[in-house]
ZAMAR-680937 format. One record per residue (C-alpha): residue in three letters; x, y, z. Coordinates in pm, 1 decimal. Example, Ala and Ser with C-alpha at 12.3 -4.5 7.8 and 13.67 -1.06 7.14 Angstrom:
<pts>
('ALA', (1230.0, -450.0, 780.0));
('SER', (1367.0, -106.0, 714.0));
</pts>
This chain:
<pts>
('UNK', (-0.1, -0.1, 0.1));
('UNK', (285.7, 241.5, 80.3));
('UNK', (432.9, 208.9, -267.8));
('UNK', (93.2, 253.9, -432.4));
('UNK', (-11.6, 536.7, -198.7));
('UNK', (321.6, 717.4, -211.6));
('UNK', (299.1, 726.5, -589.3));
('UNK', (-42.7, 891.1, -562.4));
('UNK', (87.6, 1140.4, -305.4));
('UNK', (386.4, 1232.1, -522.7));
('UNK', (648.6, 1109.8, -272.9));
('UNK', (929.8, 863.0, -339.2));
('UNK', (851.5, 534.2, -165.9));
('UNK', (1206.7, 494.8, -40.7));
('UNK', (1204.9, 838.4, 125.3));
('UNK', (877.5, 778.9, 306.1));
('UNK', (980.3, 430.2, 416.6));
('UNK', (1302.2, 566.1, 568.4));
('UNK', (1108.8, 823.2, 769.8));
('UNK', (862.2, 560.0, 891.9));
('UNK', (1141.8, 330.3, 1007.3));
('UNK', (1310.2, 612.9, 1196.5));
('UNK', (982.0, 701.8, 1370.1));
('UNK', (921.0, 339.6, 1469.9));
('UNK', (1270.9, 312.2, 1619.5));
('UNK', (1205.3, 625.2, 1824.8));
('UNK', (844.7, 571.2, 1938.9));
('UNK', (751.3, 207.6, 1868.8));
('UNK', (496.8, 313.2, 1608.7));
('UNK', (442.2, 582.4, 1344.3));
('UNK', (173.4, 824.8, 1235.6));
('UNK', (9.8, 813.0, 895.9));
('UNK', (-6.6, 1131.2, 696.0));
('UNK', (-362.7, 1243.8, 611.7));
('UNK', (-307.3, 1124.5, 254.3));
('UNK', (-190.6, 780.4, 372.8));
('UNK', (-486.7, 748.7, 607.6));
('UNK', (-731.1, 838.3, 331.7));
('UNK', (-576.5, 610.6, 73.4));
('UNK', (-539.1, 324.8, 321.1));
('UNK', (-904.8, 345.8, 421.4));
('UNK', (-1012.4, 340.0, 57.1));
('UNK', (-792.3, 40.5, -20.7));
('UNK', (-930.8, -139.5, 286.9));
('UNK', (-1275.0, -100.9, 128.7));
('UNK', (-1135.3, -222.8, -202.6));
('UNK', (-1003.2, -531.7, -23.3));
('UNK', (-1332.7, -609.6, 155.8));
('UNK', (-1415.9, -954.9, 25.7));
('UNK', (-1772.8, -948.9, 156.4));
('UNK', (-1875.7, -619.9, -4.6));
('UNK', (-2050.8, -615.0, -342.6));
('UNK', (-2036.1, -233.3, -366.0));
('UNK', (-1661.5, -189.1, -405.3));
('UNK', (-1689.5, -19.1, -743.4));
('UNK', (-1713.6, 309.3, -551.2));
('UNK', (-1405.3, 262.2, -330.6));
('UNK', (-1232.2, 577.6, -454.7));
('UNK', (-1532.1, 792.1, -353.8));
('UNK', (-1501.8, 718.4, 20.3));
('UNK', (-1509.0, 1044.3, 218.8));
('UNK', (-1255.3, 1053.3, 503.0));
('UNK', (-1305.3, 1213.7, 843.5));
('UNK', (-967.8, 1228.8, 1019.7));
('UNK', (-1057.1, 1250.8, 1390.0));
('UNK', (-742.2, 1095.7, 1535.0));
('UNK', (-699.5, 1383.3, 1780.7));
('UNK', (-1050.1, 1338.9, 1926.1));
('UNK', (-1012.3, 1134.3, 2243.8));
('UNK', (-1285.2, 1197.7, 2504.0));
('UNK', (-1592.9, 970.6, 2494.3));
('UNK', (-1840.1, 1259.2, 2464.0));
('UNK', (-1637.0, 1413.0, 2181.6));
('UNK', (-1618.1, 1076.4, 2004.1));
('UNK', (-1995.0, 1037.0, 2035.8));
('UNK', (-2037.5, 1386.7, 1894.9));
('UNK', (-1823.7, 1298.8, 1594.0));
('UNK', (-2029.7, 981.7, 1538.6));
('UNK', (-2343.0, 1196.2, 1531.9));
('UNK', (-2171.8, 1431.5, 1286.4));
('UNK', (-2082.6, 1128.3, 1074.1));
('UNK', (-2448.3, 1024.3, 1061.1));
('UNK', (-2563.0, 1369.7, 955.5));
('UNK', (-2290.7, 1425.8, 697.5));
('UNK', (-2321.9, 1078.6, 545.4));
('UNK', (-2702.6, 1071.4, 538.4));
('UNK', (-2758.0, 1414.3, 378.3));
('UNK', (-3134.0, 1384.2, 390.1));
('UNK', (-3123.3, 1055.1, 200.2));
('UNK', (-2852.1, 1122.4, -57.3));
('UNK', (-2619.2, 873.1, 112.2));
('UNK', (-2246.8, 937.3, 79.1));
('UNK', (-1982.9, 668.4, 154.7));
('UNK', (-1801.4, 798.5, 461.7));
('UNK', (-1551.3, 685.3, 724.0));
('UNK', (-1456.6, 859.7, 1049.2));
('UNK', (-1122.8, 744.4, 1190.5));
('UNK', (-1037.1, 789.5, 1557.9));
('UNK', (-707.4, 739.2, 1742.4));
('UNK', (-508.1, 419.4, 1679.8));
('UNK', (-374.5, 166.1, 1923.9));
('UNK', (-20.9, 257.7, 2032.5));
('UNK', (245.5, 88.1, 2246.4));
('UNK', (138.3, 319.4, 2530.3));
('UNK', (-240.6, 282.9, 2518.5));
('UNK', (-525.3, 130.2, 2318.8));
('UNK', (-738.3, 349.7, 2099.3));
('UNK', (-1108.8, 405.0, 2170.6));
('UNK', (-1369.4, 137.4, 2097.9));
('UNK', (-1726.3, 164.7, 1976.4));
('UNK', (-1903.1, -149.5, 2096.1));
('UNK', (-2211.2, -112.9, 1873.9));
('UNK', (-2204.8, -330.2, 1563.5));
('UNK', (-2346.9, -33.6, 1373.3));
('UNK', (-2399.6, 325.3, 1480.9));
('UNK', (-2773.8, 272.1, 1434.2));
('UNK', (-2940.4, -49.0, 1548.4));
('UNK', (-3270.0, -132.8, 1715.1));
('UNK', (-3319.7, -267.7, 2067.2));
('UNK', (-3441.0, -619.1, 2142.6));
('UNK', (-3639.3, -667.8, 2465.4));
('UNK', (-3665.5, -1020.8, 2603.4));
('UNK', (-4020.8, -1087.4, 2725.8));
('UNK', (-4139.0, -1326.9, 2995.3));
('UNK', (-4269.3, -1578.9, 2741.4));
('UNK', (-3923.3, -1606.3, 2581.6));
('UNK', (-4005.9, -1395.7, 2277.7));
('UNK', (-3832.8, -1069.9, 2187.6));
('UNK', (-3988.2, -733.4, 2112.0));
('UNK', (-3769.3, -563.7, 1852.7));
('UNK', (-3453.1, -711.4, 1704.9));
('UNK', (-3352.6, -1041.6, 1869.8));
('UNK', (-2995.5, -1005.4, 1743.5));
('UNK', (-2943.8, -713.5, 1981.1));
('UNK', (-3121.9, -849.5, 2289.1));
('UNK', (-2793.1, -912.5, 2471.1));
('UNK', (-2655.2, -569.6, 2375.8));
('UNK', (-2983.1, -413.2, 2492.3));
('UNK', (-2951.2, -582.7, 2831.5));
('UNK', (-2588.7, -466.8, 2857.6));
('UNK', (-2691.8, -109.0, 2782.9));
('UNK', (-2967.0, -125.9, 3045.1));
('UNK', (-2723.0, -256.9, 3306.8));
('UNK', (-2503.9, 45.0, 3230.3));
('UNK', (-2795.1, 280.4, 3286.1));
('UNK', (-2980.4, 313.6, 2955.8));
('UNK', (-3351.9, 372.6, 2999.1));
('UNK', (-3567.1, 253.6, 2708.8));
('UNK', (-3865.5, 463.5, 2600.9));
('UNK', (-4159.5, 443.9, 2841.9));
('UNK', (-4357.7, 281.8, 2563.7));
('UNK', (-4123.7, 25.8, 2414.1));
('UNK', (-4151.0, -61.0, 2047.8));
('UNK', (-3996.3, -277.1, 1779.2));
('UNK', (-3774.2, 1.4, 1645.3));
('UNK', (-3620.9, 178.5, 1944.8));
('UNK', (-3276.5, 313.6, 1852.7));
('UNK', (-3001.1, 187.2, 2081.4));
('UNK', (-2750.5, 425.4, 2244.6));
('UNK', (-2383.6, 435.7, 2148.5));
('UNK', (-2155.1, 241.8, 2384.0));
('UNK', (-1810.3, 400.9, 2369.1));
('UNK', (-1501.5, 294.7, 2562.1));
('UNK', (-1238.0, 565.5, 2534.0));
('UNK', (-1062.5, 456.2, 2855.0));
('UNK', (-1023.4, 80.0, 2911.5));
('UNK', (-1282.0, -42.9, 3159.7));
('UNK', (-1487.4, 278.0, 3148.3));
('UNK', (-1768.1, 233.6, 2890.9));
('UNK', (-2002.4, 530.0, 2844.7));
('UNK', (-2349.3, 549.9, 2690.0));
('UNK', (-2469.4, 825.6, 2456.9));
('UNK', (-2818.2, 862.4, 2313.8));
('UNK', (-2839.7, 944.4, 1944.0));
('UNK', (-3044.4, 1260.4, 1876.1));
('UNK', (-3353.7, 1185.0, 1667.1));
('UNK', (-3256.2, 1432.4, 1394.0));
('UNK', (-2936.8, 1233.5, 1327.0));
('UNK', (-3125.5, 910.5, 1254.3));
('UNK', (-3317.7, 914.5, 927.9));
('UNK', (-3576.1, 636.0, 916.0));
('UNK', (-3798.3, 521.8, 630.3));
('UNK', (-4157.7, 407.0, 701.4));
('UNK', (-4229.7, 97.6, 494.3));
('UNK', (-4526.4, 71.5, 260.4));
('UNK', (-4606.3, -147.7, -38.8));
('UNK', (-4698.4, -24.0, -388.1));
('UNK', (-4982.0, -276.3, -424.0));
('UNK', (-5086.6, -394.7, -75.5));
('UNK', (-5246.9, -116.8, 129.0));
('UNK', (-5248.9, -333.4, 444.3));
('UNK', (-4868.9, -330.6, 452.9));
('UNK', (-4851.8, 22.9, 597.8));
('UNK', (-5059.7, -96.8, 893.3));
('UNK', (-4772.5, -315.3, 1010.3));
('UNK', (-4591.4, -4.1, 1129.3));
('UNK', (-4255.3, -114.9, 992.8));
('UNK', (-3959.7, 113.5, 930.8));
('UNK', (-3584.1, 95.7, 884.1));
('UNK', (-3293.5, 334.5, 925.6));
('UNK', (-3142.7, 484.4, 612.2));
('UNK', (-2772.3, 454.2, 693.6));
('UNK', (-2576.0, 129.5, 749.6));
('UNK', (-2268.3, 251.5, 941.6));
('UNK', (-2052.3, -38.9, 1062.2));
('UNK', (-1870.5, 62.7, 1378.8));
('UNK', (-1704.5, -238.1, 1545.4));
('UNK', (-1456.4, -347.7, 1277.0));
('UNK', (-1099.7, -222.8, 1338.3));
('UNK', (-920.4, -67.2, 1043.0));
('UNK', (-559.0, -176.0, 992.4));
('UNK', (-327.8, 19.0, 764.1));
('UNK', (43.5, -54.2, 739.9));
('UNK', (60.8, -226.1, 1078.4));
('UNK', (-131.0, 48.9, 1260.8));
('UNK', (-474.3, -47.6, 1397.5));
('UNK', (-759.7, 198.5, 1438.1));
('UNK', (-1013.4, 17.6, 1659.8));
('UNK', (-1281.7, 284.5, 1611.0));
('UNK', (-1338.7, 371.8, 1246.0));
('UNK', (-1713.2, 370.0, 1165.6));
('UNK', (-1782.9, 356.7, 792.5));
('UNK', (-2081.2, 334.2, 562.8));
('UNK', (-2193.0, 284.9, 209.3));
('UNK', (-2563.6, 253.6, 137.7));
('UNK', (-2806.6, -32.0, 174.5));
('UNK', (-2877.5, -304.8, -75.9));
('UNK', (-3252.8, -369.5, -74.3));
('UNK', (-3206.9, -738.7, 3.3));
('UNK', (-3003.6, -659.5, 317.2));
('UNK', (-3313.7, -513.4, 476.4));
('UNK', (-3596.0, -699.3, 303.0));
('UNK', (-3445.9, -1045.7, 266.2));
('UNK', (-3230.9, -1056.8, 581.1));
('UNK', (-3290.0, -801.0, 859.4));
('UNK', (-3669.1, -816.0, 843.8));
('UNK', (-3700.7, -1172.7, 717.1));
('UNK', (-3448.3, -1393.1, 900.6));
('UNK', (-3596.6, -1613.9, 1172.5));
('UNK', (-3333.3, -1486.7, 1417.2));
('UNK', (-3417.1, -1125.4, 1335.1));
('UNK', (-3766.9, -982.1, 1281.5));
('UNK', (-3903.6, -1305.2, 1126.6));
('UNK', (-4178.1, -1129.1, 929.6));
('UNK', (-4234.1, -1383.3, 652.4));
('UNK', (-4513.3, -1573.1, 833.6));
('UNK', (-4690.3, -1242.6, 904.3));
('UNK', (-4659.6, -1126.8, 541.4));
('UNK', (-4769.7, -1465.5, 407.4));
('UNK', (-5080.9, -1467.9, 625.3));
('UNK', (-5182.1, -1119.5, 515.1));
('UNK', (-5126.2, -1221.9, 154.0));
('UNK', (-5355.1, -1522.4, 204.1));
('UNK', (-5085.2, -1773.7, 115.2));
('UNK', (-5101.1, -2143.0, 197.6));
('UNK', (-4835.7, -2193.9, 466.9));
('UNK', (-4916.0, -2558.8, 547.1));
('UNK', (-4632.7, -2687.7, 327.3));
('UNK', (-4295.6, -2555.4, 221.4));
('UNK', (-4376.8, -2681.3, -127.6));
('UNK', (-4619.1, -2393.0, -181.9));
('UNK', (-4312.5, -2162.6, -180.1));
('UNK', (-4494.6, -1924.2, 50.8));
('UNK', (-4165.0, -1807.7, 200.8));
('UNK', (-4029.9, -1715.0, -141.3));
('UNK', (-4340.4, -1522.6, -240.1));
('UNK', (-4353.5, -1335.1, 90.5));
('UNK', (-3980.8, -1259.8, 67.9));
('UNK', (-4019.5, -1097.6, -272.6));
('UNK', (-4307.8, -876.8, -156.8));
('UNK', (-4123.9, -773.1, 159.7));
('UNK', (-3820.7, -672.1, -45.4));
('UNK', (-4042.9, -492.0, -296.9));
('UNK', (-4188.0, -290.5, -8.0));
('UNK', (-3842.8, -195.8, 122.5));
('UNK', (-3712.8, -88.2, -218.8));
('UNK', (-4035.9, 99.5, -300.0));
('UNK', (-4031.9, 282.7, 34.1));
('UNK', (-3670.0, 395.7, 11.0));
('UNK', (-3727.3, 512.9, -345.5));
('UNK', (-4042.9, 702.0, -245.2));
('UNK', (-3855.4, 869.0, 42.7));
('UNK', (-3566.1, 970.6, -182.9));
('UNK', (-3315.7, 760.8, 12.6));
('UNK', (-3027.4, 596.5, -172.7));
('UNK', (-3066.6, 218.4, -194.6));
('UNK', (-2918.0, -22.3, -448.2));
('UNK', (-3097.2, -323.7, -594.6));
('UNK', (-2925.5, -660.4, -617.7));
('UNK', (-2948.6, -699.3, -995.4));
('UNK', (-2791.9, -361.8, -1078.6));
('UNK', (-2526.7, -395.5, -808.3));
('UNK', (-2430.8, -741.3, -936.4));
('UNK', (-2345.9, -597.5, -1277.7));
('UNK', (-2154.6, -312.4, -1117.3));
('UNK', (-1950.2, -553.3, -909.2));
('UNK', (-1841.4, -735.5, -1222.9));
('UNK', (-1741.1, -398.8, -1370.2));
('UNK', (-1528.5, -342.6, -1059.3));
('UNK', (-1378.5, -688.7, -1102.4));
('UNK', (-1282.3, -611.4, -1462.7));
('UNK', (-1119.5, -283.7, -1357.3));
('UNK', (-916.3, -457.1, -1089.1));
('UNK', (-799.0, -723.1, -1331.6));
('UNK', (-693.5, -457.1, -1582.9));
('UNK', (-497.7, -288.5, -1303.8));
('UNK', (-317.6, -617.3, -1235.3));
('UNK', (-477.1, -667.5, -893.9));
('UNK', (-660.0, -958.1, -735.7));
('UNK', (-1022.1, -904.9, -639.6));
('UNK', (-1095.1, -1138.0, -348.7));
('UNK', (-1461.4, -1215.2, -282.9));
('UNK', (-1661.3, -1446.3, -59.2));
('UNK', (-1916.9, -1602.1, -292.1));
('UNK', (-2180.3, -1650.3, -21.3));
('UNK', (-2171.2, -1277.8, 59.8));
('UNK', (-2148.2, -1145.6, -295.7));
('UNK', (-2442.2, -1351.8, -423.3));
('UNK', (-2760.9, -1186.6, -288.7));
('UNK', (-3006.8, -1377.9, -66.6));
('UNK', (-3292.0, -1325.2, -313.6));
('UNK', (-3298.4, -1463.7, -670.8));
('UNK', (-2927.0, -1540.0, -653.6));
('UNK', (-2932.2, -1750.6, -969.7));
('UNK', (-3082.2, -1461.1, -1163.7));
('UNK', (-2793.5, -1226.4, -1084.2));
('UNK', (-2473.6, -1186.6, -1280.9));
('UNK', (-2247.9, -1261.7, -983.6));
('UNK', (-2391.0, -1610.7, -930.1));
('UNK', (-2237.2, -1777.6, -1232.3));
('UNK', (-1866.4, -1766.4, -1152.8));
('UNK', (-1612.8, -1808.7, -875.2));
('UNK', (-1374.7, -1549.6, -733.2));
('UNK', (-1026.2, -1514.3, -588.4));
('UNK', (-1011.3, -1655.6, -237.9));
('UNK', (-974.7, -1390.3, 35.1));
('UNK', (-630.7, -1365.7, 193.2));
('UNK', (-666.4, -1310.2, 571.2));
('UNK', (-323.3, -1143.0, 573.3));
('UNK', (-410.5, -885.7, 307.5));
('UNK', (-376.1, -525.8, 422.5));
('UNK', (-509.7, -258.5, 447.0));
('UNK', (-824.8, -422.3, 578.2));
('UNK', (-1125.9, -394.6, 799.0));
('UNK', (-1071.9, -666.5, 1058.8));
('UNK', (-1328.3, -889.7, 1230.4));
('UNK', (-1460.0, -739.7, 1555.6));
('UNK', (-1232.2, -802.6, 1850.9));
</pts>
């Protein structure tokens, strides 16, 4: 990355490498220039084997917040990230990078999987109101002092859990004006609006450390925009999430007595249609899986022309709806290399 990035920055690779080595000998680490940080973050996106939207990797907007250290200030910058990336629905790929780990101290951590997620409340009968995937996180937040709304619902936004000092996690509530949500309706089924469903506009992953040139940034929330199937065919449909397919099928009058009626498939399509329709009607950026599949193959061709590998995990690149009808289904890809850097790392 240094050789590639130095060329873009107009600096001789050998000169920059000598300065980095001298800094490491003196301090045990080194500090990226703003240009290196920006280019490294973009290349980390380019290397993300599970992302189908990598065609846009050069457009990633960088927020260099390495000097922001206090938990309240970090929370404030996360809120600024949400506002600046959302832009009223015209989603812009954005990353905000906070202080790195150093030999003297770890960098800050954001314990939320994404900056915006919905609470899951375990009920006495064993069921969950809201998102079951975040029931444990919800209980952790409540133990730390978070108070849910007096009238709990299925889409209560969780607070940020930030640990700027090891062993001292702090909670911060997201202001409502920083969280754009889309109410879900269906273009053909009027009853769909009565379900009271909605989803947040911005998918901002916040618990994956960013590693560039041996330096790890544990807090570096980043976002692109949603693919319709992420919300319609996974978040709202998976049995371990909102599990809405039986509800949709019943309202559609489908025969659910046998899997052979394909009621799940028919309900899944209509749920995804509702999500895509609603985001479009609200003017919120959202990709569809057919268009994005073709764009990913365009990205693949560009990478091959540049002489680079394009690692991809097939099970993540192929969408969870109508996979065989998409362009990305009918081929295999370079295997991901766990050692490849820069990279977004699995959550610690």
